[in-house]
C-alpha positions in Angstrom: -9.1 4.3 -25.2 -9.0 3.6 -21.5 -6.7 0.9 -20.3 -8.5 -1.9 -18.5 -7.7 -2.9 -15.0 -6.8 -6.6 -14.6 -5.7 -8.9 -11.8 -1.9 -9.0 -12.0 -0.1 -12.3 -11.5 3.4 -13.7 -11.1 4.3 -12.7 -14.7 3.7 -9.0 -13.8 5.7 -9.2 -10.5 8.9 -7.5 -11.5 7.1 -4.6 -13.2 4.7 -4.2 -10.2 7.7 -4.0 -7.9 9.4 -1.4 -10.1 6.2 0.7 -10.3 5.7 0.7 -6.6 9.3 1.4 -5.8 9.4 4.4 -8.1 6.0 5.7 -7.0 6.9 5.6 -3.3 10.4 7.0 -3.5 9.4 10.3 -2.0 6.4 9.1 0.1 6.7 10.6 3.6 6.5 7.2 5.4 9.1 5.6 3.2 11.4 8.6 3.6 11.0 8.3 7.4 11.8 4.5 7.3 14.4 4.7 4.6 16.0 8.2 5.2 19.2 7.6 3.2 18.4 8.8 -0.4 21.4 7.0 -1.8 20.2 3.6 -0.8 16.4 4.2 -0.7 15.7 2.9 -4.3 17.5 -0.3 -3.7 15.9 -0.9 -0.3 12.5 0.1 -1.6 12.8 -2.5 -4.4 13.4 -5.2 -1.8 10.5 -4.0 0.4 8.1 -3.8 -2.6 9.2 -7.2 -3.8 8.2 -8.6 -0.4 4.9 -6.7 -0.4 4.0 -7.8 -4.0 4.9 -11.4 -3.2 2.7 -11.3 -0.1 -0.3 -9.9 -1.9 0.1 -12.4 -4.8 -0.1 -15.1 -2.1 -2.9 -13.8 0.2 -4.5 -10.8 -1.5 -5.2 -9.2 -4.8 -2.9 -7.3 -7.1 -4.7 -5.1 -9.6 -3.3 -2.8 -12.3 -3.0 -2.1 -16.0 -1.7 -4.8 -18.4 1.5 -2.8 -18.7 1.7 -2.3 -14.9 1.8 1.5 -15.1 -0.3 1.3 -12.0 -0.3 -1.3 -9.2 -2.7 -1.6 -6.3 -2.3 -4.1 -3.5 -5.5 -5.2 -1.8 -6.3 -7.5 1.2 -9.7 -9.0 0.9 -11.9 -9.9 3.9 -10.1 -12.4 6.1 -6.6 -11.0 5.5 -7.0 -7.4 6.7 -5.0 -7.9 9.9 -2.7 -10.5 8.5 0.9 -10.5 9.8 3.7 -13.0 9.4 4.7 -14.2 12.9 7.8 -12.4 14.2 9.5 -15.7 14.5 8.9 -16.4 10.8 12.3 -16.9 9.0 11.2 -14.5 6.3 11.1 -11.7 8.9 14.9 -11.7 8.7 14.6 -10.0 5.3 13.7 -6.7 7.1 17.1 -6.3 8.6 18.9 -5.7 5.3 15.9 -3.5 4.1 15.8 -1.2 7.0 19.1 -1.7 8.7 19.5 0.5 11.9 16.2 2.2 11.0 14.2 -1.0 11.6 12.6 0.6 14.8 11.2 3.3 12.6 9.6 0.7 10.4 8.2 -1.2 13.4 6.8 2.0 14.9 5.1 2.8 11.5 3.6 -0.7 11.2 2.4 -0.6 14.8 0.6 2.7 14.2 -1.0 1.4 11.0 -2.2 -1.7 12.7 -3.5 0.2 15.8 -5.6 2.4 13.6 -7.1 -0.2 11.3 -10.8 -0.8 12.1 -11.6 -4.0 14.0 -12.9 -7.0 12.2 -12.2 -8.6 8.8 -15.2 -7.4 6.8 -13.1 -5.0 4.8 -11.2 -4.6 1.5 -8.0 -3.1 2.7 -6.1 -1.0 0.1 -2.6 -1.6 1.4 -0.8 0.3 -1.4 -1.6 2.1 -4.6 1.1 3.5 -6.9 1.4 4.9 -10.4 4.8 5.0 -12.0 6.0 8.6 -12.2 6.2 8.4 -16.0 2.4 7.8 -16.1 1.0 9.9 -13.3 -1.8 12.4 -14.1 -3.6 10.1 -16.4 -6.3 8.9 -14.0 -4.8 5.4 -13.7 -4.7 5.4 -9.9 -8.3 6.3 -9.6 -9.3 3.7 -12.2 -7.4 0.9 -10.4 -8.9 1.9 -7.0 -12.4 2.0 -8.4 -11.9 -1.5 -9.7 -11.0 -2.7 -6.2 -14.0 -0.8 -4.8 -16.2 -2.6 -7.3 -14.9 -5.9 -5.9 -15.6 -4.7 -2.4 -19.2 -3.8 -3.4 -19.7 -7.3 -4.9 -18.6 -8.7 -1.5 -20.8 -6.3 0.4 -17.9 -4.8 2.4 -16.4 -1.4 2.8 -12.8 -0.4 2.1 -10.1 1.0 4.3 -6.7 2.5 3.6 -4.1 4.8 5.2 -1.9 7.5 3.6 0.9 9.7 4.8 0.7 11.9 1.8 -1.6 14.9 2.4 -2.2 15.5 -1.3 -3.7 12.0 -1.6 -6.4 12.7 0.9 -8.5 14.7 -1.6 -8.1 12.0 -4.3 -9.3 9.4 -1.9 -12.2 11.6 -0.8 -13.3 11.9 -4.4 -13.3 8.1 -4.6 -15.7 7.8 -1.6 -13.3 7.6 1.3 -13.6 9.7 4.5 -11.0 10.2 7.2 -11.8 8.1 10.3 -8.6 8.9 12.2 -5.5 11.1 12.0 -2.3 10.1 13.9 1.4 10.5 14.0 4.1 7.7 14.0 5.9 7.6 17.4 9.5 8.7 17.3 9.0 11.7 15.1 7.4 9.9 12.2 5.0 11.2 9.6 1.3 12.2 10.0 -1.1 9.6 8.7 -4.8 9.6 7.7 -6.7 6.4 8.0 -9.7 6.5 5.7 -12.7 4.3 4.9 -15.6 4.2 2.5 -19.1 4.9 3.8 -21.8 2.5 4.8 
């Protein structure tokens, strides 16, 4: 029986963080921003905790009841959301990225520059399946649930990925590449993708 996709809440937070941290441990963008493998898991956990908390507050967190998969979505009106640089919470990025903070800033700047204009989108900020549960179709199921919400709102969806093997998966889900670009400073290659009209 297929697992249902539900909206995850605060009770799922720690499992969502663990799933995303494990799923993104070898992601090219994360490896670029967090190049030390010895500290990457710890730093990724802190980063994903911030991302999950942000999306619980301003977005949607979708996944299975057991949180084997987690997807973070920003609905229309929050696509280009950023905490102000002067926000006290921004200080959390120093212990996460350390001396590699410029790499993270370059990556975020590239992502922001290649997002389509306007707020009439469902932005798939992150999708991850725990490595113990990959290959079961959970990622596609969670993304389709978000796309169904986008359809109900009458908007398209946008995402970016630095993992070339994910491009075909996203194409099968209805996304097409709208731009390809590289992070400045020797960073990874990205594909920004959007669903059709």
